[in-house]
TIMARNU-557263 format. One record per atom (N, C-alpha, C): residue number from 1; residue in one letter; atom name; x, y, z. Coordinates in nm, 3 decimals. Layout:
BEGIN
{pt NUM; "A"; "CA"; {X; Y; Z}},
...
//
This chain:
BEGIN
{pt 1; "M"; "N"; {1.883; 0.985; -0.265}},
{pt 1; "M"; "CA"; {1.746; 0.943; -0.289}},
{pt 1; "M"; "C"; {1.734; 0.790; -0.318}},
{pt 2; "S"; "N"; {1.840; 0.729; -0.369}},
{pt 2; "S"; "CA"; {1.832; 0.587; -0.401}},
{pt 2; "S"; "C"; {1.805; 0.503; -0.275}},
{pt 3; "D"; "N"; {1.862; 0.546; -0.161}},
{pt 3; "D"; "CA"; {1.832; 0.474; -0.038}},
{pt 3; "D"; "C"; {1.685; 0.487; 0.000}},
{pt 4; "L"; "N"; {1.628; 0.603; -0.027}},
{pt 4; "L"; "CA"; {1.486; 0.625; 0.004}},
{pt 4; "L"; "C"; {1.398; 0.537; -0.090}},
{pt 5; "I"; "N"; {1.439; 0.525; -0.212}},
{pt 5; "I"; "CA"; {1.369; 0.437; -0.304}},
{pt 5; "I"; "C"; {1.367; 0.297; -0.256}},
{pt 6; "A"; "N"; {1.478; 0.248; -0.204}},
{pt 6; "A"; "CA"; {1.489; 0.115; -0.149}},
{pt 6; "A"; "C"; {1.395; 0.099; -0.027}},
{pt 7; "V"; "N"; {1.394; 0.202; 0.058}},
{pt 7; "V"; "CA"; {1.303; 0.198; 0.178}},
{pt 7; "V"; "C"; {1.160; 0.197; 0.130}},
{pt 8; "F"; "N"; {1.125; 0.282; 0.037}},
{pt 8; "F"; "CA"; {0.990; 0.284; -0.016}},
{pt 8; "F"; "C"; {0.953; 0.148; -0.075}},
{pt 9; "S"; "N"; {1.039; 0.091; -0.155}},
{pt 9; "S"; "CA"; {1.012; -0.040; -0.224}},
{pt 9; "S"; "C"; {0.986; -0.148; -0.118}},
{pt 10; "K"; "N"; {1.065; -0.154; -0.018}},
{pt 10; "K"; "CA"; {1.052; -0.257; 0.086}},
{pt 10; "K"; "C"; {0.919; -0.240; 0.165}},
{pt 11; "L"; "N"; {0.885; -0.115; 0.195}},
{pt 11; "L"; "CA"; {0.759; -0.093; 0.267}},
{pt 11; "L"; "C"; {0.637; -0.117; 0.177}},
{pt 12; "K"; "N"; {0.652; -0.084; 0.051}},
{pt 12; "K"; "CA"; {0.546; -0.113; -0.043}},
{pt 12; "K"; "C"; {0.520; -0.266; -0.056}},
{pt 13; "E"; "N"; {0.626; -0.343; -0.053}},
{pt 13; "E"; "CA"; {0.616; -0.491; -0.055}},
{pt 13; "E"; "C"; {0.535; -0.538; 0.065}},
{pt 14; "I"; "N"; {0.556; -0.477; 0.184}},
{pt 14; "I"; "CA"; {0.487; -0.522; 0.304}},
{pt 14; "I"; "C"; {0.339; -0.489; 0.286}},
{pt 15; "L"; "N"; {0.302; -0.374; 0.237}},
{pt 15; "L"; "CA"; {0.165; -0.341; 0.216}},
{pt 15; "L"; "C"; {0.098; -0.425; 0.112}},
{pt 16; "Q"; "N"; {0.169; -0.458; 0.004}},
{pt 16; "Q"; "CA"; {0.114; -0.536; -0.102}},
{pt 16; "Q"; "C"; {0.071; -0.675; -0.059}},
{pt 17; "Q"; "N"; {0.121; -0.719; 0.050}},
{pt 17; "Q"; "CA"; {0.079; -0.851; 0.104}},
{pt 17; "Q"; "C"; {-0.069; -0.855; 0.138}},
{pt 18; "Y"; "N"; {-0.129; -0.736; 0.155}},
{pt 18; "Y"; "CA"; {-0.266; -0.725; 0.200}},
{pt 18; "Y"; "C"; {-0.361; -0.682; 0.086}},
{pt 19; "E"; "N"; {-0.309; -0.699; -0.033}},
{pt 19; "E"; "CA"; {-0.390; -0.674; -0.156}},
{pt 19; "E"; "C"; {-0.405; -0.801; -0.234}},
{pt 20; "P"; "N"; {-0.517; -0.862; -0.245}},
{pt 20; "P"; "CA"; {-0.640; -0.838; -0.172}},
{pt 20; "P"; "C"; {-0.627; -0.887; -0.026}},
{pt 21; "P"; "N"; {-0.721; -0.859; 0.058}},
{pt 21; "P"; "CA"; {-0.855; -0.811; 0.033}},
{pt 21; "P"; "C"; {-0.863; -0.657; 0.020}},
{pt 22; "F"; "N"; {-0.760; -0.584; 0.056}},
{pt 22; "F"; "CA"; {-0.763; -0.437; 0.034}},
{pt 22; "F"; "C"; {-0.730; -0.410; -0.112}},
{pt 23; "S"; "N"; {-0.767; -0.292; -0.155}},
{pt 23; "S"; "CA"; {-0.735; -0.246; -0.293}},
{pt 23; "S"; "C"; {-0.670; -0.106; -0.285}},
{pt 24; "H"; "N"; {-0.592; -0.075; -0.392}},
{pt 24; "H"; "CA"; {-0.526; 0.052; -0.391}},
{pt 24; "H"; "C"; {-0.606; 0.155; -0.473}},
{pt 25; "K"; "N"; {-0.589; 0.280; -0.439}},
{pt 25; "K"; "CA"; {-0.631; 0.393; -0.520}},
{pt 25; "K"; "C"; {-0.510; 0.453; -0.593}},
{pt 26; "T"; "N"; {-0.397; 0.450; -0.523}},
{pt 26; "T"; "CA"; {-0.271; 0.505; -0.579}},
{pt 26; "T"; "C"; {-0.165; 0.395; -0.590}},
{pt 27; "D"; "N"; {-0.096; 0.386; -0.701}},
{pt 27; "D"; "CA"; {0.015; 0.297; -0.718}},
{pt 27; "D"; "C"; {0.109; 0.365; -0.818}},
{pt 28; "T"; "N"; {0.207; 0.442; -0.763}},
{pt 28; "T"; "CA"; {0.295; 0.514; -0.851}},
{pt 28; "T"; "C"; {0.439; 0.477; -0.804}},
{pt 29; "K"; "N"; {0.543; 0.540; -0.864}},
{pt 29; "K"; "CA"; {0.679; 0.520; -0.825}},
{pt 29; "K"; "C"; {0.706; 0.572; -0.684}},
{pt 30; "T"; "N"; {0.626; 0.666; -0.635}},
{pt 30; "T"; "CA"; {0.650; 0.725; -0.508}},
{pt 30; "T"; "C"; {0.533; 0.717; -0.411}},
{pt 31; "G"; "N"; {0.425; 0.648; -0.447}},
{pt 31; "G"; "CA"; {0.311; 0.641; -0.358}},
{pt 31; "G"; "C"; {0.228; 0.513; -0.380}},
{pt 32; "F"; "N"; {0.183; 0.455; -0.268}},
{pt 32; "F"; "CA"; {0.100; 0.340; -0.274}},
{pt 32; "F"; "C"; {0.011; 0.344; -0.150}},
{pt 33; "D"; "N"; {-0.120; 0.313; -0.169}},
{pt 33; "D"; "CA"; {-0.212; 0.311; -0.058}},
{pt 33; "D"; "C"; {-0.300; 0.193; -0.066}},
{pt 34; "L"; "N"; {-0.368; 0.158; 0.049}},
{pt 34; "L"; "CA"; {-0.464; 0.047; 0.051}},
{pt 34; "L"; "C"; {-0.590; 0.091; 0.122}},
{pt 35; "W"; "N"; {-0.705; 0.046; 0.068}},
{pt 35; "W"; "CA"; {-0.836; 0.083; 0.120}},
{pt 35; "W"; "C"; {-0.923; -0.041; 0.126}},
{pt 36; "S"; "N"; {-1.016; -0.040; 0.214}},
{pt 36; "S"; "CA"; {-1.127; -0.139; 0.214}},
{pt 36; "S"; "C"; {-1.243; -0.074; 0.153}},
{pt 37; "F"; "N"; {-1.290; -0.126; 0.040}},
{pt 37; "F"; "CA"; {-1.403; -0.067; -0.028}},
{pt 37; "F"; "C"; {-1.528; -0.142; 0.001}},
{pt 38; "R"; "N"; {-1.579; -0.123; 0.125}},
{pt 38; "R"; "CA"; {-1.705; -0.177; 0.163}},
{pt 38; "R"; "C"; {-1.767; -0.086; 0.264}},
{pt 39; "D"; "N"; {-1.897; -0.088; 0.274}},
{pt 39; "D"; "CA"; {-1.963; -0.001; 0.369}},
{pt 39; "D"; "C"; {-1.930; -0.051; 0.513}},
{pt 40; "V"; "N"; {-1.883; 0.040; 0.595}},
{pt 40; "V"; "CA"; {-1.855; 0.010; 0.734}},
{pt 40; "V"; "C"; {-1.915; 0.113; 0.822}},
{pt 41; "E"; "N"; {-1.935; 0.072; 0.947}},
{pt 41; "E"; "CA"; {-1.986; 0.165; 1.050}},
{pt 41; "E"; "C"; {-1.893; 0.165; 1.166}},
{pt 42; "I"; "N"; {-1.851; 0.282; 1.203}},
{pt 42; "I"; "CA"; {-1.758; 0.299; 1.311}},
{pt 42; "I"; "C"; {-1.809; 0.405; 1.406}},
{pt 43; "S"; "N"; {-1.832; 0.373; 1.531}},
{pt 43; "S"; "CA"; {-1.888; 0.466; 1.631}},
{pt 43; "S"; "C"; {-2.013; 0.531; 1.585}},
{pt 44; "G"; "N"; {-2.101; 0.462; 1.520}},
{pt 44; "G"; "CA"; {-2.226; 0.510; 1.472}},
{pt 44; "G"; "C"; {-2.224; 0.588; 1.337}},
{pt 45; "R"; "N"; {-2.106; 0.604; 1.279}},
{pt 45; "R"; "CA"; {-2.097; 0.674; 1.147}},
{pt 45; "R"; "C"; {-2.072; 0.573; 1.041}},
{pt 46; "K"; "N"; {-2.135; 0.592; 0.926}},
{pt 46; "K"; "CA"; {-2.121; 0.502; 0.815}},
{pt 46; "K"; "C"; {-2.023; 0.563; 0.718}},
{pt 47; "Y"; "N"; {-1.937; 0.473; 0.658}},
{pt 47; "Y"; "CA"; {-1.834; 0.513; 0.563}},
{pt 47; "Y"; "C"; {-1.845; 0.416; 0.446}},
{pt 48; "P"; "N"; {-1.832; 0.462; 0.323}},
{pt 48; "P"; "CA"; {-1.835; 0.377; 0.202}},
{pt 48; "P"; "C"; {-1.696; 0.304; 0.177}},
{pt 49; "E"; "N"; {-1.591; 0.350; 0.247}},
{pt 49; "E"; "CA"; {-1.460; 0.295; 0.228}},
{pt 49; "E"; "C"; {-1.381; 0.327; 0.357}},
{pt 50; "L"; "N"; {-1.273; 0.251; 0.377}},
{pt 50; "L"; "CA"; {-1.193; 0.273; 0.496}},
{pt 50; "L"; "C"; {-1.043; 0.260; 0.462}},
{pt 51; "F"; "N"; {-0.963; 0.361; 0.492}},
{pt 51; "F"; "CA"; {-0.822; 0.365; 0.471}},
{pt 51; "F"; "C"; {-0.749; 0.265; 0.562}},
{pt 52; "F"; "N"; {-0.655; 0.190; 0.505}},
{pt 52; "F"; "CA"; {-0.578; 0.093; 0.585}},
{pt 52; "F"; "C"; {-0.436; 0.146; 0.604}},
{pt 53; "G"; "N"; {-0.367; 0.181; 0.497}},
{pt 53; "G"; "CA"; {-0.229; 0.225; 0.511}},
{pt 53; "G"; "C"; {-0.173; 0.272; 0.378}},
{pt 54; "A"; "N"; {-0.058; 0.337; 0.384}},
{pt 54; "A"; "CA"; {0.008; 0.395; 0.265}},
{pt 54; "A"; "C"; {0.153; 0.409; 0.295}},
{pt 55; "V"; "N"; {0.229; 0.420; 0.182}},
{pt 55; "V"; "CA"; {0.366; 0.455; 0.183}},
{pt 55; "V"; "C"; {0.392; 0.560; 0.077}},
{pt 56; "T"; "N"; {0.468; 0.665; 0.109}},
{pt 56; "T"; "CA"; {0.494; 0.772; 0.018}},
{pt 56; "T"; "C"; {0.638; 0.818; 0.033}},
{pt 57; "A"; "N"; {0.707; 0.823; -0.080}},
{pt 57; "A"; "CA"; {0.846; 0.870; -0.082}},
{pt 57; "A"; "C"; {0.843; 1.026; -0.087}},
{pt 58; "R"; "N"; {0.905; 1.085; 0.008}},
{pt 58; "R"; "CA"; {0.917; 1.231; 0.018}},
{pt 58; "R"; "C"; {1.062; 1.269; -0.018}},
{pt 59; "G"; "N"; {1.090; 1.398; -0.006}},
{pt 59; "G"; "CA"; {1.227; 1.444; -0.042}},
{pt 59; "G"; "C"; {1.333; 1.395; 0.053}},
{pt 60; "K"; "N"; {1.309; 1.396; 0.183}},
{pt 60; "K"; "CA"; {1.405; 1.357; 0.279}},
{pt 60; "K"; "C"; {1.377; 1.232; 0.363}},
{pt 61; "Y"; "N"; {1.258; 1.175; 0.343}},
{pt 61; "Y"; "CA"; {1.220; 1.059; 0.414}},
{pt 61; "Y"; "C"; {1.108; 0.986; 0.345}},
{pt 62; "V"; "N"; {1.073; 0.871; 0.393}},
{pt 62; "V"; "CA"; {0.956; 0.793; 0.341}},
{pt 62; "V"; "C"; {0.852; 0.795; 0.449}},
{pt 63; "S"; "N"; {0.730; 0.830; 0.419}},
{pt 63; "S"; "CA"; {0.617; 0.825; 0.513}},
{pt 63; "S"; "C"; {0.549; 0.696; 0.505}},
{pt 64; "L"; "N"; {0.520; 0.636; 0.616}},
{pt 64; "L"; "CA"; {0.446; 0.512; 0.630}},
{pt 64; "L"; "C"; {0.325; 0.539; 0.716}},
{pt 65; "Y"; "N"; {0.205; 0.517; 0.664}},
{pt 65; "Y"; "CA"; {0.079; 0.546; 0.736}},
{pt 65; "Y"; "C"; {0.012; 0.415; 0.777}},
{pt 66; "N"; "N"; {-0.038; 0.409; 0.895}},
{pt 66; "N"; "CA"; {-0.109; 0.295; 0.948}},
{pt 66; "N"; "C"; {-0.233; 0.346; 1.022}},
{pt 67; "M"; "N"; {-0.349; 0.335; 0.960}},
{pt 67; "M"; "CA"; {-0.474; 0.392; 1.018}},
{pt 67; "M"; "C"; {-0.517; 0.317; 1.145}},
{pt 68; "A"; "N"; {-0.487; 0.192; 1.156}},
{pt 68; "A"; "CA"; {-0.526; 0.110; 1.270}},
{pt 68; "A"; "C"; {-0.474; 0.168; 1.399}},
{pt 69; "I"; "N"; {-0.353; 0.220; 1.401}},
{pt 69; "I"; "CA"; {-0.296; 0.275; 1.527}},
{pt 69; "I"; "C"; {-0.361; 0.404; 1.563}},
{pt 70; "Y"; "N"; {-0.420; 0.471; 1.467}},
{pt 70; "Y"; "CA"; {-0.494; 0.595; 1.492}},
{pt 70; "Y"; "C"; {-0.624; 0.559; 1.568}},
{pt 71; "M"; "N"; {-0.684; 0.446; 1.535}},
{pt 71; "M"; "CA"; {-0.808; 0.405; 1.589}},
{pt 71; "M"; "C"; {-0.794; 0.320; 1.716}},
{pt 72; "N"; "N"; {-0.678; 0.257; 1.732}},
{pt 72; "N"; "CA"; {-0.654; 0.166; 1.844}},
{pt 72; "N"; "C"; {-0.505; 0.181; 1.898}},
{pt 73; "K"; "N"; {-0.492; 0.266; 1.997}},
{pt 73; "K"; "CA"; {-0.361; 0.299; 2.049}},
{pt 73; "K"; "C"; {-0.289; 0.171; 2.110}},
{pt 74; "E"; "N"; {-0.372; 0.072; 2.143}},
{pt 74; "E"; "CA"; {-0.314; -0.052; 2.203}},
{pt 74; "E"; "C"; {-0.215; -0.122; 2.106}},
{pt 75; "L"; "N"; {-0.235; -0.097; 1.977}},
{pt 75; "L"; "CA"; {-0.144; -0.153; 1.878}},
{pt 75; "L"; "C"; {-0.001; -0.091; 1.886}},
{pt 76; "T"; "N"; {0.014; 0.018; 1.956}},
{pt 76; "T"; "CA"; {0.145; 0.078; 1.966}},
{pt 76; "T"; "C"; {0.218; 0.027; 2.092}},
{pt 77; "E"; "N"; {0.152; -0.048; 2.177}},
{pt 77; "E"; "CA"; {0.214; -0.097; 2.297}},
{pt 77; "E"; "C"; {0.327; -0.197; 2.256}},
{pt 78; "G"; "N"; {0.437; -0.183; 2.318}},
{pt 78; "G"; "CA"; {0.553; -0.272; 2.285}},
{pt 78; "G"; "C"; {0.637; -0.222; 2.174}},
{pt 79; "F"; "N"; {0.609; -0.106; 2.116}},
{pt 79; "F"; "CA"; {0.706; -0.046; 2.019}},
{pt 79; "F"; "C"; {0.843; -0.024; 2.084}},
{pt 80; "S"; "N"; {0.942; -0.055; 2.012}},
{pt 80; "S"; "CA"; {1.078; -0.026; 2.058}},
{pt 80; "S"; "C"; {1.094; 0.123; 2.061}},
{pt 81; "P"; "N"; {1.190; 0.175; 2.143}},
{pt 81; "P"; "CA"; {1.222; 0.318; 2.140}},
{pt 81; "P"; "C"; {1.262; 0.361; 2.003}},
{pt 82; "A"; "N"; {1.328; 0.278; 1.927}},
{pt 82; "A"; "CA"; {1.371; 0.320; 1.790}},
{pt 82; "A"; "C"; {1.250; 0.342; 1.700}},
{pt 83; "L"; "N"; {1.146; 0.256; 1.707}},
{pt 83; "L"; "CA"; {1.028; 0.272; 1.627}},
{pt 83; "L"; "C"; {0.944; 0.394; 1.673}},
{pt 84; "K"; "N"; {0.935; 0.404; 1.809}},
{pt 84; "K"; "CA"; {0.859; 0.519; 1.860}},
{pt 84; "K"; "C"; {0.919; 0.651; 1.813}},
{pt 85; "K"; "N"; {1.049; 0.655; 1.800}},
{pt 85; "K"; "CA"; {1.118; 0.779; 1.759}},
{pt 85; "K"; "C"; {1.079; 0.812; 1.613}},
{pt 86; "K"; "N"; {1.041; 0.711; 1.533}},
{pt 86; "K"; "CA"; {1.007; 0.736; 1.395}},
{pt 86; "K"; "C"; {0.861; 0.780; 1.378}},
{pt 87; "L"; "N"; {0.780; 0.765; 1.487}},
{pt 87; "L"; "CA"; {0.637; 0.802; 1.480}},
{pt 87; "L"; "C"; {0.623; 0.950; 1.480}},
{pt 88; "S"; "N"; {0.554; 1.005; 1.381}},
{pt 88; "S"; "CA"; {0.529; 1.145; 1.364}},
{pt 88; "S"; "C"; {0.379; 1.165; 1.365}},
{pt 89; "G"; "N"; {0.325; 1.225; 1.467}},
{pt 89; "G"; "CA"; {0.179; 1.238; 1.472}},
{pt 89; "G"; "C"; {0.122; 1.107; 1.532}},
{pt 90; "K"; "N"; {-0.004; 1.080; 1.494}},
{pt 90; "K"; "CA"; {-0.073; 0.965; 1.553}},
{pt 90; "K"; "C"; {-0.061; 0.832; 1.471}},
{pt 91; "S"; "N"; {-0.036; 0.847; 1.342}},
{pt 91; "S"; "CA"; {-0.042; 0.724; 1.264}},
{pt 91; "S"; "C"; {0.061; 0.722; 1.142}},
{pt 92; "C"; "N"; {0.165; 0.808; 1.156}},
{pt 92; "C"; "CA"; {0.260; 0.818; 1.043}},
{pt 92; "C"; "C"; {0.402; 0.804; 1.097}},
{pt 93; "F"; "N"; {0.480; 0.723; 1.030}},
{pt 93; "F"; "CA"; {0.621; 0.707; 1.056}},
{pt 93; "F"; "C"; {0.700; 0.775; 0.950}},
{pt 94; "H"; "N"; {0.811; 0.840; 0.986}},
{pt 94; "H"; "CA"; {0.906; 0.900; 0.894}},
{pt 94; "H"; "C"; {1.034; 0.815; 0.899}},
{pt 95; "L"; "N"; {1.066; 0.756; 0.787}},
{pt 95; "L"; "CA"; {1.177; 0.658; 0.783}},
{pt 95; "L"; "C"; {1.276; 0.702; 0.674}},
{pt 96; "T"; "N"; {1.405; 0.693; 0.712}},
{pt 96; "T"; "CA"; {1.508; 0.723; 0.616}},
{pt 96; "T"; "C"; {1.593; 0.596; 0.583}},
{pt 97; "E"; "N"; {1.580; 0.496; 0.669}},
{pt 97; "E"; "CA"; {1.647; 0.372; 0.651}},
{pt 97; "E"; "C"; {1.575; 0.262; 0.725}},
{pt 98; "L"; "N"; {1.600; 0.139; 0.692}},
{pt 98; "L"; "CA"; {1.539; 0.024; 0.757}},
{pt 98; "L"; "C"; {1.647; -0.072; 0.806}},
{pt 99; "N"; "N"; {1.631; -0.117; 0.928}},
{pt 99; "N"; "CA"; {1.717; -0.228; 0.975}},
{pt 99; "N"; "C"; {1.623; -0.345; 1.002}},
{pt 100; "E"; "N"; {1.683; -0.466; 1.028}},
{pt 100; "E"; "CA"; {1.603; -0.581; 1.047}},
{pt 100; "E"; "C"; {1.502; -0.567; 1.164}},
{pt 101; "S"; "N"; {1.543; -0.502; 1.271}},
{pt 101; "S"; "CA"; {1.457; -0.486; 1.387}},
{pt 101; "S"; "C"; {1.336; -0.401; 1.355}},
{pt 102; "I"; "N"; {1.356; -0.278; 1.293}},
{pt 102; "I"; "CA"; {1.249; -0.193; 1.260}},
{pt 102; "I"; "C"; {1.157; -0.262; 1.155}},
{pt 103; "L"; "N"; {1.217; -0.325; 1.061}},
{pt 103; "L"; "CA"; {1.141; -0.396; 0.957}},
{pt 103; "L"; "C"; {1.050; -0.502; 1.017}},
{pt 104; "S"; "N"; {1.101; -0.576; 1.109}},
{pt 104; "S"; "CA"; {1.025; -0.681; 1.179}},
{pt 104; "S"; "C"; {0.907; -0.619; 1.258}},
{pt 105; "E"; "N"; {0.933; -0.512; 1.326}},
{pt 105; "E"; "CA"; {0.824; -0.446; 1.399}},
{pt 105; "E"; "C"; {0.716; -0.390; 1.308}},
{pt 106; "I"; "N"; {0.761; -0.336; 1.196}},
{pt 106; "I"; "CA"; {0.658; -0.285; 1.100}},
{pt 106; "I"; "C"; {0.573; -0.402; 1.044}},
{pt 107; "E"; "N"; {0.641; -0.508; 1.006}},
{pt 107; "E"; "CA"; {0.567; -0.625; 0.955}},
{pt 107; "E"; "C"; {0.468; -0.677; 1.058}},
{pt 108; "D"; "N"; {0.508; -0.685; 1.187}},
{pt 108; "D"; "CA"; {0.423; -0.724; 1.294}},
{pt 108; "D"; "C"; {0.309; -0.631; 1.314}},
{pt 109; "L"; "N"; {0.336; -0.501; 1.308}},
{pt 109; "L"; "CA"; {0.232; -0.403; 1.322}},
{pt 109; "L"; "C"; {0.121; -0.416; 1.220}},
{pt 110; "F"; "N"; {0.165; -0.440; 1.091}},
{pt 110; "F"; "CA"; {0.061; -0.449; 0.990}},
{pt 110; "F"; "C"; {-0.014; -0.581; 1.002}},
{pt 111; "Q"; "N"; {0.048; -0.684; 1.046}},
{pt 111; "Q"; "CA"; {-0.025; -0.813; 1.071}},
{pt 111; "Q"; "C"; {-0.130; -0.790; 1.182}},
{pt 112; "K"; "N"; {-0.098; -0.726; 1.289}},
{pt 112; "K"; "CA"; {-0.191; -0.694; 1.399}},
{pt 112; "K"; "C"; {-0.300; -0.600; 1.344}},
{pt 113; "S"; "N"; {-0.262; -0.502; 1.262}},
{pt 113; "S"; "CA"; {-0.359; -0.405; 1.209}},
{pt 113; "S"; "C"; {-0.455; -0.481; 1.120}},
{pt 114; "F"; "N"; {-0.410; -0.571; 1.038}},
{pt 114; "F"; "CA"; {-0.502; -0.651; 0.954}},
{pt 114; "F"; "C"; {-0.602; -0.727; 1.035}},
{pt 115; "R"; "N"; {-0.550; -0.790; 1.141}},
{pt 115; "R"; "CA"; {-0.642; -0.869; 1.230}},
{pt 115; "R"; "C"; {-0.742; -0.775; 1.296}},
{pt 116; "Y"; "N"; {-0.702; -0.657; 1.335}},
{pt 116; "Y"; "CA"; {-0.792; -0.559; 1.397}},
{pt 116; "Y"; "C"; {-0.904; -0.523; 1.295}},
{pt 117; "Y"; "N"; {-0.864; -0.498; 1.173}},
{pt 117; "Y"; "CA"; {-0.970; -0.464; 1.071}},
{pt 117; "Y"; "C"; {-1.061; -0.588; 1.048}},
{pt 118; "K"; "N"; {-1.002; -0.704; 1.039}},
{pt 118; "K"; "CA"; {-1.081; -0.825; 1.014}},
{pt 118; "K"; "C"; {-1.173; -0.854; 1.128}},
{pt 119; "D"; "N"; {-1.123; -0.843; 1.253}},
{pt 119; "D"; "CA"; {-1.203; -0.871; 1.375}},
{pt 119; "D"; "C"; {-1.324; -0.772; 1.383}},
{pt 120; "N"; "N"; {-1.306; -0.650; 1.327}},
{pt 120; "N"; "CA"; {-1.412; -0.553; 1.332}},
{pt 120; "N"; "C"; {-1.506; -0.563; 1.208}},
{pt 121; "G"; "N"; {-1.478; -0.652; 1.114}},
{pt 121; "G"; "CA"; {-1.564; -0.670; 0.997}},
{pt 121; "G"; "C"; {-1.543; -0.559; 0.895}},
{pt 122; "W"; "N"; {-1.426; -0.494; 0.897}},
{pt 122; "W"; "CA"; {-1.400; -0.388; 0.804}},
{pt 122; "W"; "C"; {-1.331; -0.432; 0.672}},
{pt 123; "V"; "N"; {-1.302; -0.561; 0.668}},
{pt 123; "V"; "CA"; {-1.238; -0.617; 0.549}},
{pt 123; "V"; "C"; {-1.290; -0.760; 0.526}},
//
């Protein structure tokens, strides 16, 4: 589990770079999330807040969520086969370890995701 705590900690550091302008609802030893707390409209529907991302330590892996890739599949273009293999569902990665390549891709993904939110006026 200590390796998973290290993975969780590193991914949490990446997310914390975006606080502010995002804010967290959860910040525990095993969970951290980020939200935009402003009224937004997406596809004609209004929302009082918008989820950005989260990291959660599980029993056998660490889950990393990125809502932007759920809304914009173009953000997944160029993923390495190694990162694609970690994708579980539409917007969640299951990670048991990090190497420099995967870490770099994740950092790049969250930078692009932040720009996507900013360009749409959601943050």
